[in-house]
N, C-alpha and C positions, 0 to 999 in steps of 0.2 A: 638545476635540479636533480637530482636523485634520481636513476633509475630514465631520463630523458635518450633522445641520442635524436642530435638532432641532423647529425645526417642524412635520416630521414624524411626530415619537413619532408612538406610540399608546396612544390611553389608557387609561388603570388603573380597570381593570373595580373599581369600589368596588359593599356590599354595604350596603342598612341594615336596618338591625329597627324595626319602631313596632311601640307595644302600641296597640291601641285599646280606647279606654274604656266606649264603647260602643257597643258593634256587635254587634247585636243581630238583625241581620235580614243573611242569608249569598247574596239579592240585592244588598241593598250593594256587598257586600265584591266583586260580582264591578263592579258598580256603576263602583264603584272600581276595581279593577284595570283594565278597559277604560279608562276617565278616563287613568290612570299611562300605560300604556303608548305615548300618541297626547304624552306628555310630552318632550320635549327634551331626549336625555343617554340616559332607562329602556331597556331590552333587556328584563329580567325582569317581574313582580310576578307571589309565590309567596304566599295566602294560608292562614293554620287559621284555621276558624275556633271551635276550640275552647281557642284560647289569642292569639285576642285580637291575629295578628301579620300587619305587613303584612311582605314581602318583600322586598327591587326592589331588582336589580340594576340597574348606572347603568356609564353612561360622562361625569360630572361631568352630570349632569344638577345645576339646581340647587336645594337643598332649599326655601329658598320658593313659588315651581312644583309642591315636592311636596307642600306643606304646605298651599297654596290648592287642590289637585283636594281634599284630604281637608276641607280645613272647604268648601266647596261640600258635601258629601253628609250638612253637622249630624254629622261622627264627628268626636272628639278621639286625640287624639295624647295617653297616658299623661304626665303629669309634664308637660305643658306645661299653662298659664298662660287659662282661659275666656275666650275671646275676643268 
């Protein structure tokens, strides 16, 4: 389109819903949320201890970076192989 500059396009906000299969401590979840908020592109993190889910709203955050922070706390994403 004439005159449009795609380099200034607004990033698309996405939501990842991750189920953790060994999250046993709510304080670990709070630490995880704190760490995830430092990942570039992460805008919001919500925790649900009872469903073992973490909701991550982001704009272009890399899943590798998110998974790395989860791994640092020895938490595992359901459906992912053990490392």
